[in-house]
N, C-alpha and C positions, 0 to 999 in steps of 0.2 A: 467544248462549251462549258463554261463554269456554272456550278450549281449555286442557286440563290440561297442565301443563309436562311435557316429555319427560324422563324420568329414565333415566339410563344404568344398565345392568345391571352387576354386578361384572365380568362377562367383558368387556364393552365398555370399561369403565374400565381393566381390566388390559391389553387390547390397545392402547388409546390411550397408556397409560403406557409400554408396551414400544416403541411407535413413536417416542415422544418421546425415550426413552432411547437408542434406536439412532441417531436423528437427531443427538443431542448427541455420541454416541461417534464418529460419522462425521466431524462437524465438528472434533473434537479429535484423533482418532487418525490420520486420513488425513494431515493436515498434519504431525503429529508424526512419522509414519513416513517421510514425504518428507524432512523435515529431518534426521532421524537417519540415514536411508539415504544421503543425499547427503554428509552430514558424515563418515560412516564411509568411503565411497569416497574422499572428499577426503583424509582423514587416514591411511588404511590404508597408503599407499605413502610417507608422509612420515616424515622423521627428526625426531622431536620435539626431540631434543637440538640439532639444527642450527637448527630454528625458534626455539628459545629463545635460542640463541647470536646469531642475526641480530637478534632483537628487543632483546637486552641490549646488544649492541656496536655495532649499526649504526643503530638507530632514533633519530631526533631527535624526542622526544616533544612538543616545542613546536609542531611543525607539526600533529601530531594534535590537540593542544589547541585550536589556532586553528580547525581544521576543526569541532570540536565546538561551539565558540561560534557558528559559522555555522549549524550544525544547529538550535541554539536560536533563532537569528534567523529561520530558515525557519518554525519553529512560530509565531513572533510574526506573521510575514506571513500565515500561514494564518488566524490568529485575526482579523487586520484584514480579510482578504478575506471570510471567512464572516460577519463582522458586517454588512458591506454587504448581503449576500444576505438575512440574517435581518431586517434593518431593512425590506427591501422587502415582507415579509409581516407587518409590524407587531410583530415580536419584537425586543426591545432589551436583550439581556444586556450585562453589562459586558465590557470587553476582557479583564480578568483571569479572569473566568469562562470565556470562550472559550479562553483560553490553557491553563487547567487542563484543559479538556475534551480538548484535543489531546494534552496530556501523558499523560492517562489513556488515551486511545485507543491510542497506541503501546504503552503498557505492557500493556493488555488483549490486543492483537494478538500479543504475545510468548507469551501463554499460550493464548488462544483466537483463532486466526486468523480474520479477517473479522468478528469480533463486536465489535471496538473501535468501529466506526462506529455499530453499533446502540446500544452503551453511550453513546456521545457524544450520539446523538439523544435517547435516553431521559433523560439527565442534563439537557440543555438544556430539553427539554419539561417536565420536572418542575420545574426551577428557575424557569422563566418562566411556568408554568401555561399552556402553549401546546399546540395539537393536535400529536400525535406525527406524523401523516401529513404535515403541512405541513413540519415540521422535517426529517422524513426526506427529503422531496422536495428541500429545500434542500441537504441533505447529499449527495444523489445528484448534483445539478447541480455541487456543489463537486468531487466525485470525477470527474465527467465532464470538467470543465475540466482536471484533471490528465491524464486519458487523452488528450485532444486535444493537450495540450502535449507529451506523450511522442510522440504521432504526428508532430507537426511536427518534433521533434528527431530522430526516426528518419529522416524524409524528408531532413532536412539532413545527417544522417550518411551516408545512402546517396549523396547528392550528393558528399560529401567522400571517403568510403571505400567506395564501392560494391562493388568486387571482394572486399574483406576480409569485408564483412558477408554477401555472397552465399555465401561459403564457410561461414559460420556457419549460415545458414538451410538450405543444402544444396539443390542442384538435382538431385541424382541420385535414384535409386529410393528411396522412403521419406522423402525430404527434405520440409521444410515447403513449399517452392515446388511440388514435385510434388503434394503434397496439395491445395494451393490451386487448382491447375490441373485437378484431377480432376473430371469431370462428375458423378460420384456424390456428391461433397460438395454441389454446388449442387442436384442433384435432391433430396437429403435435406433441404436447407434449405427448398426450396419445399414439399415434402410436410409438413414440420413446421409451416410457417406456415399451410398449408391446414387441417391438423388443429386448430390453435389457433383458427382462424376458425370452424370447424364446431362445436367445443365451446362457443365463446362464443354462437353463434346458437341452439343447442339449449338452453343453460342460462341465457340472458340474463335470464329472469324468475324464476329460482330465488332464494330469500332470500340464500343464501350468495354468489351472483354479484352481487346488488344491493349487498351489503356490500363486496365486492371492488371494484365500480365506484365506490362512494362513497370508498373508501380511495384508489383510483386518481386520483379528482378532486382530493383533498387533496394527493396526491403530485405531481400535475401543477402545482397552484398553487405549491407550493414549488419545483418544478423550473424553471418559466418566470420565477420571480422575478428571475432575472438579467437578463431582457430588459427589465423595466420598472423596475428599481431606479435610484436616483440614484447618481451617482458611478461611471459605467462606466469612465471614465479611471483613477480610483483603483484600481478592481478590476483592470484590466489591469496597472497599475503594481505592485500587490501580488503578482499572479501572476508577473510578471517577477522581482520581488524574491526570492520564495521559491525559484524555480528557479535563479536566480543563486547563492543561498546554497548550495543542494545541489551545484551544479556546482563552485563555488569550494571547497567542503569537500573534494571528491575531488581537485581540482587541487592544493590545499595538501598533501594526504596524499602525493602523488607526490614532494614534496620531503623527506619524512621518511626515505626510504631511498636510499642512493647509486645502486643499480641502477635503480630507477624514475625517479630524477631524471635519470639518464643517458638513459633511453628518452625522457623528456620533452624533453631537450635535442636529441636526434636527430630525433624525429618531430614535435615541437611539440605544440600543444594538440589536434591530431587524435586522438592516442592517448587522451587524457582523455575526449574527446567519445565515442569508440567505447566505452570502458569504461563511461562514464556511461549511455549509451543501453542497452547490453546489460544492465547491472545494473538499470536502471529497468524494462525488459521482464521481467526475471526475477522481479520482485515479483508478477507475475500468477500465478506458481506457488504453490499452497497450501503454506505452510510457516510456521513460527513466526517472524514478523517478517522473512521473507526469508532466514533463516539457512540456508545450504546453497546454494540457487540463486544468491544474490547473489555468493558467493565464486567459484562456477564461472564465472559470467558475466565477472567481472573478470579471472579467470585466463585465460580464453579471449581477452579483449580484449588483455591484455598479451602473450599468445603470438603474436598477429598482428604485433607490432612488436619481438619479442625478437631478431630476427636482427641480428648485429653487437654484441650486448650479452651476452657469454658468462656474466656474473654472474647474469643474469636466468633462472635455471633454473625448472622447474616448482615446486620446493620453495620457492624465493625468492618466486615469484608468490603461492603459497598463504600464505606468511607475511605478505606485504603485505595480501592480501585479508582474512585472519583478524584481523590487527591493526586494520584500519579498521572492519570489521564488529563486532568484539568491543568496541572502544571506544564505538561508537555504541550497541550493545546495553546496555552498562553505563550510559551516559548516559540512555537511555530508561527503564531500570529505576529509576534515582534520581529522574528527573523524575516518573515514575508514582507512586512512593512519596510524593514531596512533594505531588503533586496530590491523592491520596487522603487524605493527612493533613490538608491544608487543607480539603478538602470535608467531612471528618468533623467538624472543629472548627466549621465554619460551621453544619452541621446541628445540632450540640449547642447553639450559641448561639440558633438559631431555636427549638428545642424549649424552651429555658429561658424565652424571651420569651412563649411560649404558656402 
């Protein structure tokens, strides 16, 4: 005897719709509030007239432009690297398609933080008629590679500028290091893991859990593709290439302003490395494309090396950070518009052929 389909009541549908709406609002509003709040704090004490004067009279835009070219190069390296991972699971999109997907990802993240990666996964899955979960797993491994790279860079920076970074993390009461050393944090982590294990054991035969397990298997297949793919040496080379592009972009930006160029001359590449790592870590804060946290991180990094450079005031550092972040944001908006325009034209051609 076949089971009759379960029909949701109007009240259930309304509650589900409200939960979905609240979920979307939280994903959009919380990062937006973070970005707006940090930007307000950032600009509240600044003299806009002075910032405009510094940009108009002291900024050498050619260095900013060179850095933007390197940002485009980083996207190209990302496309090359992800293509290797996708080929390992039997998905073979063109390099141009992957490049467009990354351009669109950065643009989507400016509006809907953290949703750009989901859009990229869905776009490639639809374009290649491939399983979403496998593509998603490949995307997760791609992002994990970036996380590990930032971790290695952070370790290198601690080796070079340990005391300065420790002042950033804070060892006093309420600091991050104090939090990490707290036994309550680790007790909570153990309890959380035990709770997850108990839920899995009790619900492992439930239909929804079986679907979740099946999705997890597809996710795992895409995730470990990096271990069995061909061209691991190329993958490492592409990873090195994209992070060299990002670092070099910030390094070139230091030459765009006299005060930051003077700091670079006094402290060497160390100041760029510290600012680069701090700004990379700041991207973990939910915000529109890193706007707000990124500037704060760069300003703090510059502040660690501002002694002996009287021109490098807090306002000057804010001007530098806003100029660099602003130019990158404009670039990603333009690249995103270009990507969505090309994708739309492609879809129209496909529909005409049908």
